[in-house]
C-alpha positions as CSV (number, residue, x, y, z in Angstrom):
1,M,-86.0,102.1,-134.6
2,K,-88.1,101.1,-131.6
3,K,-86.7,97.5,-131.8
4,T,-83.0,98.9,-131.8
5,A,-83.8,101.1,-128.7
6,A,-85.4,98.2,-126.8
7,V,-82.2,96.0,-127.5
8,S,-79.9,98.8,-126.5
9,C,-81.9,99.3,-123.3
10,A,-81.9,95.6,-122.5
11,L,-78.0,95.3,-123.3
12,L,-77.5,98.4,-120.9
13,C,-79.6,96.6,-118.1
14,V,-77.4,93.6,-118.4
15,L,-74.2,95.5,-118.3
16,F,-75.2,97.6,-115.4
17,C,-76.5,94.5,-113.4
18,Q,-73.2,92.8,-114.0
19,C,-71.2,95.8,-112.8
20,D,-73.4,95.9,-109.6
21,E,-72.6,92.4,-108.8
22,S,-70.2,92.2,-105.8
23,L,-67.1,90.1,-105.9
24,P,-66.9,87.1,-103.4
25,P,-65.3,88.1,-100.1
26,R,-61.5,87.4,-99.7
27,N,-60.6,84.7,-97.2
28,D,-57.3,86.2,-96.2
29,P,-56.5,85.2,-92.4
30,I,-56.9,87.9,-90.0
31,H,-54.2,86.6,-87.8
32,I,-51.3,85.0,-89.7
33,L,-48.9,85.0,-86.7
34,E,-50.0,84.6,-83.1
35,G,-47.7,85.8,-80.4
36,S,-47.5,84.6,-76.8
37,M,-45.2,85.0,-73.8
38,E,-44.8,83.3,-70.4
39,S,-42.3,83.4,-67.4
40,L,-40.7,80.0,-67.0
41,A,-41.8,78.9,-63.5
42,G,-39.6,78.0,-60.5
43,P,-37.4,79.7,-57.9
44,V,-34.4,81.5,-59.4
45,T,-31.0,80.5,-57.9
46,V,-28.5,83.4,-58.0
47,I,-24.8,82.7,-57.6
48,G,-22.3,85.4,-57.7
49,G,-25.1,88.0,-58.6
50,E,-25.9,85.9,-61.8
51,P,-29.1,83.7,-62.1
52,Q,-28.5,80.1,-63.1
53,G,-30.4,78.1,-65.7
54,V,-33.6,79.5,-67.3
55,R,-36.0,79.3,-64.3
56,G,-37.5,82.8,-64.0
57,G,-36.6,83.6,-67.7
58,F,-39.0,84.2,-70.4
59,R,-40.3,82.1,-73.4
60,M,-41.8,83.9,-76.3
61,E,-43.2,82.6,-79.5
62,L,-44.8,83.5,-82.8
63,R,-47.0,80.7,-84.1
64,N,-47.8,80.3,-87.8
65,R,-51.6,80.3,-88.1
66,Y,-51.6,80.4,-91.9
67,N,-52.3,77.4,-94.1
68,D,-48.8,77.5,-95.7
69,V,-45.2,77.8,-94.7
70,L,-44.0,81.3,-93.9
71,Q,-40.5,82.4,-95.0
72,G,-38.8,85.8,-95.1
73,E,-35.6,87.6,-94.4
74,E,-34.7,87.1,-90.7
75,H,-34.8,89.9,-88.2
76,V,-35.1,88.5,-84.6
77,E,-35.7,91.1,-81.9
78,G,-37.5,90.5,-78.8
79,K,-38.2,93.0,-75.9
80,V,-39.8,92.4,-72.5
81,D,-40.9,95.2,-70.1
82,V,-40.9,93.9,-66.6
83,W,-42.0,95.8,-63.4
84,V,-42.8,95.2,-59.8
85,K,-46.6,95.0,-59.5
86,E,-46.9,97.3,-56.5
87,R,-44.1,99.6,-57.8
88,P,-44.5,100.2,-61.5
89,D,-41.6,102.6,-61.3
90,R,-39.3,99.8,-60.5
91,R,-38.8,98.2,-64.0
92,S,-36.4,96.6,-66.3
93,Q,-36.3,95.9,-70.0
94,V,-35.0,92.5,-71.3
95,T,-33.8,92.1,-74.9
96,F,-33.6,88.8,-77.0
97,T,-31.7,88.3,-80.3
98,A,-31.3,85.4,-82.9
99,K,-29.1,83.7,-80.4
100,N,-32.1,83.0,-78.2
101,I,-34.0,81.2,-80.9
102,V,-34.7,77.6,-79.9
103,N,-37.2,76.6,-82.5
104,G,-37.8,78.0,-86.1
105,S,-35.6,77.3,-89.2
106,Q,-32.8,79.8,-89.8
107,Y,-30.8,79.5,-92.9
108,L,-28.6,82.1,-94.8
109,G,-30.4,85.0,-93.2
110,F,-33.9,83.6,-93.8
111,M,-36.5,82.5,-91.2
112,T,-39.0,79.7,-92.0
113,I,-42.0,78.8,-89.9
114,G,-43.9,75.7,-90.9
115,V,-47.7,75.3,-90.7
116,D,-48.9,75.5,-87.1
117,S,-45.3,75.7,-86.0
118,A,-43.6,78.4,-84.0
119,A,-40.5,80.5,-83.8
120,V,-39.6,80.3,-80.1
121,V,-37.1,82.4,-78.1
122,I,-36.1,81.5,-74.6
123,G,-33.8,83.5,-72.4
124,Q,-32.7,84.4,-69.0
125,W,-32.3,87.9,-67.6
126,N,-30.5,89.7,-64.7
127,H,-33.6,90.1,-62.5
128,R,-32.4,93.8,-61.7
129,T,-34.0,97.1,-62.5
130,T,-32.7,99.4,-65.1
131,E,-30.7,101.2,-62.3
132,G,-29.2,97.8,-61.4
133,I,-31.1,97.1,-58.1
134,P,-31.9,93.4,-57.7
135,F,-35.7,92.7,-57.6
136,W,-35.2,90.5,-54.4
137,Q,-34.1,93.8,-52.6
138,F,-37.7,94.8,-52.6
139,V,-38.8,92.0,-50.2
140,N,-37.6,90.3,-47.0
141,L,-34.8,87.6,-47.1
142,F,-34.8,84.6,-44.7
143,P,-32.0,82.2,-44.0
144,A,-32.5,78.7,-45.3
145,A,-30.4,75.6,-46.3
146,T,-30.3,73.1,-49.1
147,L,-30.9,69.5,-48.6
148,Q,-27.1,69.1,-48.4
149,G,-26.9,71.7,-45.6
150,V,-25.6,74.6,-47.7
151,P,-26.8,77.9,-46.4
152,F,-28.5,80.4,-48.5
153,C,-31.1,83.1,-48.2
154,R,-34.7,82.7,-49.6
155,S,-36.8,85.7,-50.6
156,D,-40.4,86.5,-50.0
157,T,-42.4,86.3,-53.2
158,V,-42.0,89.2,-55.7
159,H,-45.1,89.9,-57.7
160,L,-44.1,91.1,-61.2
161,M,-45.8,92.1,-64.3
162,A,-44.5,91.9,-67.9
163,Q,-45.3,92.6,-71.5
164,G,-43.3,91.8,-74.5
165,S,-43.0,92.0,-78.2
166,L,-41.3,89.6,-80.7
167,Q,-40.3,90.3,-84.4
168,V,-38.6,87.4,-86.5
169,F,-39.2,88.7,-90.1
170,K,-37.6,91.8,-91.4
171,N,-40.7,93.1,-93.2
172,V,-43.2,92.1,-90.5
173,Q,-43.8,94.4,-87.6
174,P,-43.1,93.1,-84.0
175,L,-46.1,91.5,-82.4
176,K,-47.0,92.5,-78.8
177,S,-48.0,89.9,-76.3
178,K,-50.6,90.2,-73.7
179,Q,-49.7,91.5,-70.3
180,I,-48.8,88.7,-67.7
181,E,-48.6,88.7,-64.0
182,F,-46.3,86.1,-62.2
183,A,-44.7,85.4,-58.9
184,Q,-41.0,85.0,-58.3
185,V,-38.9,83.6,-55.4
186,F,-35.1,83.9,-55.3
187,G,-32.4,81.9,-53.6
188,I,-29.3,83.8,-53.1
189,S,-26.1,84.0,-51.1
190,C,-26.9,85.5,-47.7
191,P,-25.4,88.9,-47.1
192,P,-22.7,89.1,-44.5
193,P,-24.0,89.9,-41.0
194,Q,-23.9,93.6,-40.1
195,D,-21.5,94.7,-37.2
196,Q,-23.5,95.8,-34.3
């Protein structure tokens, strides 16, 4: 009887010790996607009220930091809030869609991002506040001329702040970028002289 009790006690100890043993930690990546955003440097040329090219536009990316290819149902939506540094009430919101994708594999409604590759969107915007006021109207304009002698007006530097978010997979929430600060200069048609 004492022998049976001792064996039972030993078996219970073994079972309890095994239950207390912790599982090895999971090595799931903390950040599968890494987001970033930048303003594309250079003076913005505005003709007929429309900015030309991509200088002054935005480049946003979501980089795959996982050790395998990521694929899922596509849903591309980028948003950038922009405001004048000294006047946060003077702001605009820029939106990007799938037509702004320049890198990242899209096929039949699915998005694929390879290992250490990125889905990248690039887009220009109107450089105006949500009320339609051009950002260059908040600074001085000076007469200038191109190398070919074509007159235009050059703006003082406009100091801007921006923060964006980007989503490329339907079932993955948008990832917010860090806030950035950048300087912008505009070249526009000079306004006609005012009658005295």
